[in-house]
N, C-alpha and C positions, 0 to 999 in steps of 0.2 A: 440462521437468518437468511432470508431470500430477498433479493432486490427485484422489484417489479418494474418492467418497462412497458408502458401502455402505448399502443398505437391505435389508429382508427378502427381497425378490424380485429385486433388480437391483443393478448397480454402475454408477455414473456417473463418468466422467472429465472433469475440467475443466482446461484448460490454464492455465498461469501467466499467459499473456497476457490471458486473459479476466478473471482476478482483477485484474490491473493496469488493464485498461480500465474495470472497474467503479469502482475507486478513483479513476481520473482523471476519470470523469464526475461522481462525487460532489464531488470537490475543485473542479472547474470551476464548480460552482453555489454555492460559498461565496464571498461578496463580499469578505471580508477577506483572502483568499489572492490574491496578485498573480500568482504563477506557480509551476510546479514547478521544483525545482533538481536538479542532478546530485548523486548520492551520491559520497562519497569514493572515490578510485580504489584498487582492490585490485590491487597491482602484479603478484602472481602470476597472477591471472586475466587481466589486461591483456596481460602478456608471453606467456603460454602459450596462451591461448584467444582473444586479441584482443577480449575482452569490453569493451564500452563501459559507462561508469557510467550507471545508470538512476535516475530520480527515485523509483521505487517498487520495492521488493524484497520478494518473497513467499517465505517459507520454511515448510516443514511439519515437524512432529515428532509422530509417533503420532496421526494423524488430527486434529491441532490445527494451526491456521495462525497465523503471525505475519507482520505487515506492517510494513515500515519505509518511511516517507514523508518525502521531503526537499522542503521548500517555502520560498518567499519570501512574506512577508506585506506587506500595505499599511501604510504609515506611519500612525500614530495608533491602531492596534488593540492590544489587550492580548494579549501572547503566550500567556498561560495560557488565556484564553478561546478564542482561535483554535485552539490545540492541542487543547483538550477537545472543541470542536465538530467538528474534523476526525476525532478519534478516535471519537467517538460515531457520527457519520454514516457513516463508512467501515465500521466494524464492523457496524453495523445493516444497511446495504445489502448487504454481502457475505454476511452470514448469511441475509438474506431471499431473495436471488437464488440462492444456491447450496446452502443448507441445510448449510453446513460451519461448524463452530464456530471462531470467531476468538478466540485466547487473548490476543493483544496487538496493539495498533496503536501503534507508536512514531513520534512526529512529531518531525522534526528541523528546526528553524528555521535556515535557512542565510543569510537576509538580510532586510532591510527595504527596500522600495521606496517 
């Protein structure tokens, strides 16, 4: 999947893997996140396409991007604060680096380590 960003004079295509890599880099710098977690398994995708669960899922709709992130947090941190920080930083960095509008960043807390 590629995400297209159209400008007056040109079109830029950014692969989904690049967006995932940006999100991973941002998350790795947040101290209260212990690790990325796997997303729930979509049985149809797993059976028919042999798709493996990913910790970051990027989807687009009408030039808007939505990102789902599955993480584990460190013990002693407040879930709401960690989630808001992840949302804010991931959205900000993706928009700054790609110039693509991010409509949502959904953070799923899968565990506490």
